[in-house]
N, C-alpha and C positions, 0 to 999 in steps of 0.2 A: 710312462708310455701305456703300461698294461691298464692303469686306472683310467686314462683317457679313452682308451677303447671301450672299456667296460661303461663308462658314462655315456658315451656315444651310442652304444648298443641300447642301453637303458632308455636313452632319449628316444631313439628311433622306435622302441617298442611303445612308449607312452604316447607319443605324438599323435599316431592314428586314432588312439582312444581318446584323446582330448578332441581331436578334430570331429570325432563322431558324436561327441556330447552335443545335444541340441540346447541352445539357449533360447528361452522363450522371450520375446520382446513384445510390449504393449505401449500404448500411447493414451494419454488422458488430457483433457481439455480442463485445467483447474480453473482457468477464468470463467468458463460456463458454469462450472460447479459452484464456484463461489458467488457468481451473481445471482443465482436462485436459491442460495442457503439463506434460511430465515435468521440464522445467527448474523450472517453478512449484513442482511437488510436491517437487523435491530442496531448493529454496530454503527453502520452508515447514518441512520436516523440520529443516533446520539451525536456522532461527529457533526453532522449539519447543524444540530441545536447548539453545540458547543462554538462551532465557527460563527453562527449567526450572532450570538451573545458578544463575541469578540468583534465582529463586524459592526454592530450597533453601537458599542462603546467607542470604537474608533471613529465612528461617523459623528458622535457627540463631541469627541475631542477636535475633530477638524472644524466642525461648526463653531465650537468655542474660538479656535484659532481664527477662522474667518472673520467673526465678530470683532475679536481684539485687533486684527490686522486693519478692518475698516475703521475702528475708533482711532487708530494710530495715524491712519492716512488722513483722517479728518482733523485731527490735532496738527499734524505736520503742515496741512495746507493753510492753517491760520498762522500768519505771521506773528500774531501776539503771544503764541505759545512758547512757554519757557522752555529752554534746552534740557533742563534738569528733568521735566515732565517726559519730554520726548525720549530721553536716555532710559527713564524707567519703564516706559512702555515698550521700547526696543527690548530691554532685558526681560520683561515679561514675556514678549513674543519669542525670544530665544529660548526661555526656560519651557515654555509650553511646547515649542518645536521639539526640543530634547525629550520632553515627557511623551510626546507622540511617538517619537522614534523608538524609544524604550518600550512603550507599550506595544508597539507593532512587532518588534523583535521577541519581546516575551510572549505575545499571542501566538506568533508563528511557531515558536518552541513548544508551547503549551499544546497547540493542536497536534504537532508531530507526535509529541509523547502521548497523547491521547489516542492518536491513530494506532501507535504501536500497541499501546495497552488493549485497546478494543479488537485490533485485528489479529494479534498473536493467538489467541484461543481458536479463532476462526481457522487460521492457517494449520494450526497444530491438528484440530480436528479433521480437516481434510487430508492432511498428510498421513494421519493414523488410519483413516479409512482406505486410502490408496494402498497403503503397505498391507492392510488386512485383505483386501481384494486380491492384490498381487500374490500374496502367500496362499490364500485358498485356491487360487487358480494355477499356482505353480508357475508364476511368471518371474523370470529372473531380473529382467530390466524394464522400467518403465520411464518414458521420457514425455516432455511436454508436447502436445500436439503441435503447437504453433512453432516449435523450434525444428520440427521435421522438414527436411529436404526431400527425402524420399521415404516410402515405407512399402515393404512387400506385402502381398496378400497374407503372408503368415503373421505378420503383426496384427495385433487386434486392439481395438478401443476399449477401454474399460471405464469410460466416462459414465456410461449408463449404470453399470455395476456400482460405481462409487456413490453416484446419486442414490440408488436404491439402499446402499449400505448406511447412507446418512439419513435415510427416510425422507428424501426430497422427491415429491411426486414428478412424474415425467412431464406433466402440464404446468409445473410451477413457472411463474413469470420471473423474469429477471428483474433485479433492483433497478429503479429509476429514480435519480436524484430529485428530491423535493416532493416526492410521493409518500415516502416513508414506509416502514415495514407493514406488510400485509400478509 
């Protein structure tokens, strides 16, 4: 009983101190920072190039499939065509279709892996800059601006400070797909 009273007394003494401690909150727009980051622009240009290569190859495979389908339909419409030849052409079409499906799946996986490889250094650099700015400004908590429902006038945006820490000029233009890194 005595220890309970002692703990309760200690708790009552510590709670007012904890309540009076100020937590500093800030918010940051990482999407804005990322879109103007030179590293992001370079990474996206590389990813666009990689995706384009896969799209071009897939287009060639689809054109080959269309050509083989037309050949098959022409043979099929001729009553004199032997069934063995038709079966062989059907097997060719099925094999090509499987090749296209495999290529599409492998291409998707490769692009996703390339995206992770290219984007992780960019994300980590931004995250480090956010931590550095928050520590330098004595900020306890930083949240994503887009996830805020409400923020008081005491909360501050550190987006501009993070951009400055990354060396991104305030007039930097956001990345635009197809334009490349500039």
